[in-house]
Steps between C-alpha positions, in 0.01 A plus 500: 500500500695257285671182623843663524366780717316247717826315565669824606220582742502146642879518546445818704282297739151579377213256447281557194134400520231474232127431513371221277149367431564170323441225589371670819571828684857488627811703568819405318847612604868516410771545761858407580547139388163492317547658157188359333145595601380266779170497685532668838136465615166382355162659580132422462414855383669785319403735785688285752800491268493878457484557878803275548688679220443829682635347823810366326568834331529669841841329528760740352685208342196374305410656165228427245571411140 
């Protein structure tokens, strides 16, 4: 998804999340009012991050980039 498409999805009320490994396992997000990637949560392990990603994706207004 390119940046223009992301803005359209955010304007429709969705939150976009992305897994990241550097500098440490974390989840980044974009949402209404936050148009640049920001850290949502940090984790000690990738497994913990992946479990939390799965939880967040159960929300119908959260999508993964």
